[in-house]
N, C-alpha and C positions, 0 to 999 in steps of 0.2 A: 504494500500500500504506500503510495507516494503522497505526502502531505505538502501542499504548496502554501508557504507562509508569505503574506503580503500585507501591507497596510490598507486600511479602508480608503475609499469605498470598494466593496467587493462586487464589482459589476463587470460582466464580460459581454462583449458583442463582437461583431465582425469588423469594427473600425480598426484601421491600422494607419500608420504614417504614410506609406506609399499610396493607399487608397484616397486619403484625404488630400494629399498633395496633387495626385492625379486629377481629382475633382476640380481643384483650383486651376490647374493647367487647362483643362477642358473648358472651364468657365471663362477663361481669358482669351480663348481662340477667336470668338466673334469680335472682340475688341481689337485683336491683332489684325484680323482681316480688314476691319474698318479702317484701321490706321494705315495699312498698306494702300487701301483705296484712296485715302485722303492725302498721303504723303509720298506715295510711290515706292520705288525700290529701297530708298533710304531707310524707311521704317523697318523693312525686313532685314536689311543689313545691320542696323543698329541692334535689333533684337537678337540676331544670330551671333553677333560679336559678344553681346552681354551675357547671353545664356551659355554660349560655348566657353567663355572665359570663366564664368562662375562654376561650371561643372569641372573644368580643368583645375582651378584653384582648390576646389573641394577635394579632388582626387589627390593632388600633390600634397596638400596640407595634412590630409589623413595619413598619407604614406610617411611623411616626415615625422609626424607625431606618433607613428606606430600604432594607429588605431584602425579599427575595422573599416572597410570601404563602405561609405554611406551614400555614394552617388545614386544607388538604385532606389532610394526613398523619394526621389524627385524633389526634395526640398531645395536643392541648389538650382534646379530648373525654375521653380517658383520664384526664388529670390532674383534670378536673372531676368525673368519676365517682368516682375514688378519694378525692378530697377530700370529696365528699358522703357517701361511705361511712364517713368518719371523723367525721361530725357527728351530733348528736342531732336527732331529728325536731322537737323543740321550739325549735330554735335560731332566734333572730331573723334575718330574712332579709338584713339588712345585713351580718351577720358572714360568711356564705358569699361575698359579693361581695368583702369585704376579703381573705378567704382566697384567692380566685382571683387577685386582684391580686398578692398576695405570691408565690403559686406560679408564675404565668406571667411577670409582669413582672420581679420582683426575683430570684427563684431561677433561672428559666429563661432569659429573654431577655437580661437584663443580663450574663449569663455567656456569651452567644453563641448561645443557642437550643438546640434539641434536639441531644443528643450532647455538649454542653459543660457542662451543670450537674453540679456535684460532689456534690450530695445530691439525694434524691428530692423533687421540688417539692411534692407533695401532703402528704408527711409533715412537711416543713419548715413548711408553712403551718399544719398542725394544731398543731404544737408552739408556734409563735408565737401562734396564737389561744388555745391553752390557757393560756399565760402571761399573755396580755392580757385575756382574758375567762373567767376560771376558773369563775365561777358558771354562765354560760350553756353553757360547754363540758362541764360535768360534771352537767348536769341531764338524767336519763334518763327515758324514759316508754314506755308501751305502751298499745295500745288497750284500753279497758275491756272490750270483748267478748272480747279475747284473754287478758286477765289471769286470768279464771276458768279458762281452759284450762291455765294455768301452775300450778294448784294452790296450794301454800303459798308461792309466790314472793312476796317482800316487796312489798307495795303500800302506799303511804303517803298517798294522798289526791289530790285534783284538781290537775292541772298541765297547762299547755299547751293548754287547750281542753276542751270538754265531753266529748269522746270519749277523750282521752288522760289517763291517770293516771300519776303518778310511780312508778317501780319501781327499786329498788336493783339494781346489776349483780351477777352472781354473784361476781366478784372482790371487790367491797366486802363482800358477805355472808361470803365466805370469810375475809377479813381480820378482820372484826368478830367472827367466831366463833373466832379464834385459829388458823385454818388447818384446822379440822375441818368436814367436811360434816355438816350437821344436817338434820333432817326438814323445817324451814321454808324450805329452799333448793330451787331448781329441780332436778329429777331429770336424769339423763343424757339421757333421751329429750327432755325439754323443752329442754335445752341444744342438742341436735343439731337439733331441728326449728326452734327459734328462739323459744320462748315464754319470753323473759326480757328484761330491760332492757338497753340498750346503744346503740351507734352503729348507723346504718343497715346497715353492712356487717358488723358484729360478730354480728348476731343469726342470720341464716339459714345455719348451717354446712352443712346439706344442700344448699342452693342453691349455695353456694360450691364444694362438691365437684363438682357437675355442671359448673361452669365450669372447674374444675381438670382434670377428665377431658378436656374439649374441648381445652384448651391442650396437654395432653400428647399427645393424638392428633394434633394439628396440628404438634407439635414446636416450639411457640412458646416453651415454657419447659423447662428442665432441672430435675430434682428434687434435685440435689446440695445446694443451699443450703436449700430448704424442709425436707427430711428431716433435715438436720443441725440446723437451727433448732428444729423441733418436738421432735426426739428429745432434744436437749440440755435443753430445758425440762422434758420428761417425766422425764429421769434426775435432774436437779438438784432438782426439786420432790419427787421420791420420796425422795432422800437427805435432803431437808429435813424429812421427816416429814409431808408433805401428799399429797393425792390427785393423782397426775400426770395422770390422765384428765380430772379436773375442770379442771385448769389448761389442758390442751390444748384443751378445748372452750370455755373462757372467754375473754372479751375479744377483742382483735383479732389473736390469734396466727395463726389460719388465713389471714385476710385479709392480714396483713403478710408472713407467710412465703411464701405462694404468689403474691401479686400485686404486692408492693412490694419484697421482698428478692430478686426475680428480675429487677429492672430491668437492662437491658443496659448502661446508661450508668454506673450507680453501684455496680456489684458487680464483683468480679474476673472476668477472662476465663478464667483457668486453672481446671481442675477442682479441683485441690487448694486453690486460692485460694478457690473458692466454698464448699468444705467448711469451711475455716477461718472464712470470713465467717459462715456459718450457725452454727457453734459459738460464735463471738463474740457473735452476736445472742442466741442462747439463753442464754449465760452472763449477759449484762447484764440481759436480761428477767427471768431467775430471781432475780438479786440484788435487783432493784427490787421484784419481787413478794413475795419472802420477807422482806426486811429494810428496804425503803424505806418512806417515808411515803406514796408514791403506790400505788394498787392496780394500775396497769398500767405496763409499761415497753417495750412493743413499738416504739413510735414512736421513743423516745429511743435504743433499742438499735440500730435500723437506721440512724438518722442518724449515730450515733457510728461505726459500722462503715463507713459511706459515706466518712467522713473518712480511714479507714485503708486504703481500697481501693488507692490508688497504692502504698503500702508493701507490702501483701500481694501485689500483682501483681509488684512488683520482686523479692520474695523467692521467688516460686513460678514465675516464668517459666523454662521449660526452656532450657538452654544449647544453641545451635545445634550441629549435628553438625560436629565439627572446631574448635569455638570453645573459649574458655577459661571456666572457672568465674567466677561473679560475684566481682569484686574487692571486698574489704571497704572500706567508706568510712571 
């Protein structure tokens, strides 16, 4: 008779890391296809470089650290995809490689590998790259053939190749107009379909929603954090006198709320903790968008709340039946 000793909760199901990671990869495929449609071959090239280098760094680092090979769990692929979705199609290709090194080797493997990182690897890499290469990381573009479909969306001239022309992001236009939606900005429909400038994963909101529905059906993610995140941004931007729907469709809010703020490792495990986490992310994002010098705050908000996750869990973990309430430190 074999006795298996483990800590509670004693729950067993068919969930596994490879299955969960593969679900996320599948959910991101519609957005990848939409990005290639919007940005052309550059979107596919940036994604291939980022994912390929992430997997390579995972393999090399595990070999050097003499740990088991973990590339088969698809976590490096997910990190590479999410990092690519946080980059511009015009980004020089050496920058995604540096980003993959930061995400995989420094943020993930040096802290023990999957399940041990205290912040989201892809977002940490994006923030470090933004601070290190601000010009390259904030140069947005769209295919010339798609720009005409975006109507009056700001187009400023050639950039990043013959087919790509620079285009200001909706958040930049909103900030430049004093928070008011004007006729020379993308419409709600353009925002939803993706006819606007931005990162690879910020543009196709419709495609992201398809992936979100898949993840919900597969029960891969819970909606407590994303809904609290998006809802808080909508409420606070409304109270700030700006268009809440425009804010919710702009930037990386949908990508961050549903694909990165739902990370199992860096968000609280309790339901109330996840709601608090989402509200905190929405609060910080709104403050940066409304009062900060930067147009976007999703990445910084999630990373900051990642640091607070242990404290949120400690405060929201229910007391076991028959146990005593948490003692004050």
